N, C-alpha and C positions, 0 to 999 in steps of 0.2 A: 504494500500500500504506500502511496506517495505521502510525504509530509508536505502539505500545501500551505503557503502563506497567502492569505487573502488580502487584496487591496481593491476595495469597491471602486469601479470606474466612475468617472464624473457623470456619465450618461445614464447610469442605472436608475437613480431615483426618478428622473424625468420619464424614463421608459415605463416604469411600473406605477407611476402616479395615477391615482383614480381607478386603478384596476381592482375589481372586487375579488377575483379569483384568477388562478393561473391560466385557465382556459380563455380569459379575456385578452391575453397577450396574443398578438398576431404572429404568424409564422416568421415574418421578417424580424420582428422584435426579439423573438426567442433565438433566432439565428445570430443576431448581433451579440447577445449575451453569450451564446455558445462559442462563438469565434473568439471573444475576449478570454473566456475561461481556457480555451484550447491553446491559444498562442501565448498568453501572458502569465498564466498560473500553472498549467498542467503540461506545458511543453509538448502537446500532442499525445499525451498518454492518458489512459483511463485512471481515474483517481484511486481505484481499488486494486486492480490486477496489474496495472502498469503496462498493459499492452498498448501498442501504437493504435490510436484511433483512426479507423479507416473512414473515408468520406461517406457520409450518410449512414453510418452504422454506429451511432452513439446518440445519447440523449442527455438533456439536463436532468440531473438527479437531485432530488431533495433528500439529503442524508436522513433527516428526521421527516418521516412520511407526512404529507399534507393532511391525510385523513386523521392522523393522531395529533398533529401539531399545526392546525390551520393558521395559527398566529405567526408561524415561521415561513409561510408560503413565499413571501417576498423578502425574507431575511437573506441578504447576499451571502452571509457566512454559512448558510445551509445549502448552497448550490454548488454542485460539482458536475463534471462530465463523467459519464459511465459508458462503457462499451455496451453493446446490445446483446452480449452473450446471455442466453436464456438460463444457463446453468451456473452462473456465477455473478459476482458484482452486484450492482444495484437491483437488477431484476430478481436475482436470487434473494437478496435481502428483503425486498418487498413481499415476496411469497413466504418468507421464513416465518412470519407471524409474530414478530416482536411486539410485546406490549409497550405502552408508553414508558414505563419504568425501566424496562429492559434495555432501552437505548443507552442507559448509563453503564451497561456492562460491555459495551463494544467501543472501539475507537473510531473517531471521526478523523479524516485526513488532516484536520486542523490541529488536533491534539494528540496524535499518535506518538507513542514512545517507541522509536525504532529499535532501541536496545532490547526490547522485549520480544523481538523476532529474530530468527535465524533461518538458514536454509540448509537442507541436506544436499549432498552431492548427487542425489538422485532427482533433484528438482523440486522437492517439497519444501513448503514454507512451514516453519515450526514456531509455535508460541511457547515462550518461557514462563508466562503468567496466565492465570485464568482469563483475564481480560483479552490478552493476545490470542489465546486459543479460541475464545468465543468469537472474536472478530474474524478469524480465519474460517470458522464454521459458518457464521452468518453470511459471509460474502462468498463462501465456497472457493477460497483461494487455492485449494489443492484440487480443483476440478481437473480432470484428466488432461485436457488439451493445454492447460496452463503448465502443468507439471512437465508435459512432453516438450513444450517450448523451452522451458528452463533447462531440461535435460539436453536438448539440442544445442543450447548455448554452451553448456559444459563440454560437450563433445567437440564443438567447433573450437573452443579454447584449447582443449587438449591437442587437437589436430594442428593448430597453428601456434603452438607454444613458443617456438623460436622467434615468432614475429611480434611477440607481446610487448615489445617496447612501444608499440602503437597505443594510443589511448583507447581503452575499452569502450568508452562512451561514444567514441566516433565509429567504432566497428559495429556495436550493437546498439540499436536505437530504442530498446525496450528494457523493462525490468531493472530500473536504476538501482533500487535498494538491493536487489539480488547481486548485481555487479559489485556494488560497494562491499557487500558481505564477502564475496569471493576474494576481492582485493585485500580486505582487512583480515581475512582468516588464514592468510599465508598459503592459500590454495596453490598458487603458482610455484612457490618454493618447495612445497612438500610433495608435489605430484611427479617430480622428476625421477 
Protein backbone atom coordinates (compact mmCIF):
# COMPACT_ATOMS: atom_id res chain seq x y z
CA UNK A 1 0.00 0.00 0.00
CA UNK A 2 1.26 3.47 -0.83
CA UNK A 3 1.90 6.06 1.84
CA UNK A 4 0.20 9.11 0.34
CA UNK A 5 0.59 12.73 1.31
CA UNK A 6 -2.52 14.69 0.40
CA UNK A 7 -2.57 18.31 -0.73
CA UNK A 8 -6.01 19.46 -1.73
CA UNK A 9 -5.85 21.28 -5.08
CA UNK A 10 -7.15 24.83 -5.31
CA UNK A 11 -9.92 23.79 -7.71
CA UNK A 12 -11.42 21.09 -5.47
CA UNK A 13 -13.72 23.18 -3.25
CA UNK A 14 -15.16 25.05 -6.23
CA UNK A 15 -15.71 21.77 -8.08
CA UNK A 16 -17.74 20.15 -5.27
CA UNK A 17 -19.46 23.33 -4.07
CA UNK A 18 -23.24 22.96 -3.84
CA UNK A 19 -23.12 19.24 -4.67
CA UNK A 20 -25.50 17.25 -2.49
CA UNK A 21 -24.00 13.84 -3.26
CA UNK A 22 -21.21 12.22 -5.27
CA UNK A 23 -23.49 11.39 -8.18
CA UNK A 24 -24.13 15.12 -8.70
CA UNK A 25 -20.55 15.46 -9.95
CA UNK A 26 -20.39 15.34 -13.73
CA UNK A 27 -18.07 12.91 -15.46
CA UNK A 28 -15.61 15.62 -16.49
CA UNK A 29 -15.48 16.91 -12.90
CA UNK A 30 -14.63 13.45 -11.59
CA UNK A 31 -12.04 13.13 -14.33
CA UNK A 32 -10.31 16.36 -13.21
CA UNK A 33 -10.12 15.04 -9.65
CA UNK A 34 -8.90 11.62 -10.82
CA UNK A 35 -6.17 13.10 -13.01
CA UNK A 36 -4.91 15.24 -10.14
CA UNK A 37 -4.81 12.24 -7.79
CA UNK A 38 -3.09 10.10 -10.42
CA UNK A 39 -0.38 12.58 -11.42
CA UNK A 40 0.27 14.54 -8.25
CA UNK A 41 -0.27 12.15 -5.37
CA UNK A 42 -0.20 8.55 -6.51
CA UNK A 43 2.27 8.77 -9.39
CA UNK A 44 0.07 6.58 -11.57
CA UNK A 45 -0.30 3.74 -9.05
CA UNK A 46 -3.25 2.21 -7.23
CA UNK A 47 -3.31 3.47 -3.64
CA UNK A 48 -3.73 -0.07 -2.30
CA UNK A 49 -1.90 -2.65 -4.43
CA UNK A 50 0.53 -0.20 -6.10
CA UNK A 51 -0.15 -1.59 -9.58
CA UNK A 52 0.20 0.81 -12.45
CA UNK A 53 -3.18 2.36 -13.21
CA UNK A 54 -4.18 1.55 -16.76
CA UNK A 55 -6.25 4.02 -18.75
CA UNK A 56 -9.95 3.75 -17.96
CA UNK A 57 -9.41 0.90 -15.49
CA UNK A 58 -9.51 2.75 -12.17
CA UNK A 59 -11.95 4.74 -10.10
CA UNK A 60 -12.04 7.37 -7.39
CA UNK A 61 -12.26 5.41 -4.18
CA UNK A 62 -13.77 6.66 -0.94
CA UNK A 63 -11.59 4.96 1.68
CA UNK A 64 -14.37 5.33 4.23
CA UNK A 65 -17.48 4.19 2.33
CA UNK A 66 -20.03 6.86 1.48
CA UNK A 67 -22.87 4.66 2.72
CA UNK A 68 -21.33 4.50 6.21
CA UNK A 69 -19.70 7.94 6.26
CA UNK A 70 -21.85 10.27 4.13
CA UNK A 71 -20.28 13.29 5.85
CA UNK A 72 -16.90 12.32 4.26
CA UNK A 73 -18.22 12.15 0.69
CA UNK A 74 -16.47 15.38 -0.28
CA UNK A 75 -13.61 15.15 2.23
CA UNK A 76 -10.56 15.31 -0.01
CA UNK A 77 -8.50 13.23 2.44
CA UNK A 78 -10.95 10.36 1.94
CA UNK A 79 -10.38 10.16 -1.84
CA UNK A 80 -7.87 7.85 -3.54
CA UNK A 81 -7.56 6.13 -6.89
CA UNK A 82 -8.02 2.38 -6.88
CA UNK A 83 -7.58 -0.09 -9.70
CA UNK A 84 -10.71 -1.88 -10.86
CA UNK A 85 -9.51 -5.34 -9.82
CA UNK A 86 -12.69 -7.09 -8.64
CA UNK A 87 -10.70 -9.35 -6.30
CA UNK A 88 -8.60 -6.80 -4.42
CA UNK A 89 -8.20 -3.18 -3.45
CA UNK A 90 -11.17 -0.80 -3.18
CA UNK A 91 -13.77 -3.07 -4.74
CA UNK A 92 -12.79 -5.93 -2.45
CA UNK A 93 -12.85 -3.62 0.59
CA UNK A 94 -16.34 -2.42 -0.26
CA UNK A 95 -17.64 -6.00 -0.49
CA UNK A 96 -15.77 -7.08 2.64
CA UNK A 97 -18.53 -5.69 4.85
CA UNK A 98 -16.63 -3.60 7.36
CA UNK A 99 -18.76 -1.91 9.98
CA UNK A 100 -18.24 1.77 10.73
CA UNK A 101 -16.10 0.97 13.78
CA UNK A 102 -14.00 -1.59 11.91
CA UNK A 103 -12.51 1.11 9.69
CA UNK A 104 -10.30 1.91 12.69
CA UNK A 105 -8.79 -1.58 12.45
CA UNK A 106 -7.27 -1.01 8.99
CA UNK A 107 -4.80 1.45 7.54
CA UNK A 108 -5.63 4.30 5.23
CA UNK A 109 -2.91 5.26 2.73
CA UNK A 110 -2.69 8.54 4.67
CA UNK A 111 -1.73 6.97 7.97
CA UNK A 112 -0.13 3.67 7.07
CA UNK A 113 2.92 2.58 9.05
CA UNK A 114 5.03 0.86 6.41
CA UNK A 115 7.29 -0.62 9.10
CA UNK A 116 4.43 -2.98 9.97
CA UNK A 117 4.61 -4.66 6.56
CA UNK A 118 7.20 -6.82 4.85
CA UNK A 119 7.33 -9.12 1.86
CA UNK A 120 8.31 -12.72 1.35
CA UNK A 121 10.58 -13.63 -1.53
CA UNK A 122 7.61 -15.54 -2.96
CA UNK A 123 5.77 -12.24 -3.55
CA UNK A 124 3.44 -12.19 -0.57
CA UNK A 125 2.96 -9.12 1.59
CA UNK A 126 3.08 -9.91 5.30
CA UNK A 127 1.70 -7.99 8.24
CA UNK A 128 3.71 -7.73 11.45
CA UNK A 129 0.79 -6.40 13.53
CA UNK A 130 -2.94 -7.17 13.76
CA UNK A 131 -3.78 -3.87 12.02
CA UNK A 132 -1.38 -4.60 9.16
CA UNK A 133 -2.71 -8.16 8.79
CA UNK A 134 -6.30 -6.89 8.76
CA UNK A 135 -5.41 -4.29 6.10
CA UNK A 136 -3.90 -6.99 3.88
CA UNK A 137 -7.01 -9.13 4.35
CA UNK A 138 -9.57 -6.36 3.74
CA UNK A 139 -7.87 -5.19 0.54
CA UNK A 140 -6.86 -8.77 -0.42
CA UNK A 141 -3.33 -7.62 -1.16
CA UNK A 142 -2.17 -11.22 -1.57
CA UNK A 143 -4.62 -11.85 -4.38
CA UNK A 144 -3.03 -14.39 -6.73
CA UNK A 145 -2.33 -12.00 -9.63
CA UNK A 146 -0.64 -9.48 -7.31
CA UNK A 147 1.56 -12.16 -5.76
CA UNK A 148 2.45 -13.41 -9.25
CA UNK A 149 3.43 -9.89 -10.37
CA UNK A 150 5.71 -9.47 -7.35
CA UNK A 151 7.18 -12.94 -7.93
CA UNK A 152 7.88 -11.96 -11.53
CA UNK A 153 9.76 -8.87 -10.33
CA UNK A 154 11.94 -11.03 -8.07
CA UNK A 155 12.70 -13.39 -10.95
CA UNK A 156 13.53 -10.44 -13.21
CA UNK A 157 15.84 -9.01 -10.58
CA UNK A 158 17.57 -12.35 -10.13
CA UNK A 159 17.96 -12.67 -13.92
CA UNK A 160 19.55 -9.26 -14.33
CA UNK A 161 21.42 -9.04 -11.01
CA UNK A 162 24.65 -7.93 -12.69
CA UNK A 163 22.87 -4.88 -14.09
CA UNK A 164 21.44 -3.75 -10.78
CA UNK A 165 23.57 -0.67 -10.59
CA UNK A 166 20.59 0.79 -12.42
CA UNK A 167 17.84 2.39 -10.38
CA UNK A 168 15.15 -0.19 -9.52
CA UNK A 169 12.46 2.45 -9.62
CA UNK A 170 13.37 3.25 -13.22
CA UNK A 171 13.28 -0.41 -14.25
CA UNK A 172 10.08 -1.39 -12.44
CA UNK A 173 7.26 1.15 -12.42
CA UNK A 174 5.04 -0.61 -9.86
CA UNK A 175 5.11 -1.88 -6.28
CA UNK A 176 7.25 0.88 -4.78
CA UNK A 177 7.11 -0.36 -1.17
CA UNK A 178 7.96 -3.90 -2.33
CA UNK A 179 11.07 -2.59 -4.12
CA UNK A 180 12.07 -0.56 -1.07
CA UNK A 181 11.69 -3.69 1.04
CA UNK A 182 13.90 -5.72 -1.32
CA UNK A 183 16.51 -2.97 -1.37
CA UNK A 184 16.53 -2.56 2.42
CA UNK A 185 16.45 -6.29 3.20
CA UNK A 186 19.86 -6.93 1.61
CA UNK A 187 18.13 -9.17 -0.92
CA UNK A 188 20.70 -8.26 -3.55
CA UNK A 189 23.70 -9.04 -1.36
CA UNK A 190 22.40 -12.32 0.09
CA UNK A 191 21.14 -13.94 -3.12
CA UNK A 192 24.57 -14.36 -4.77
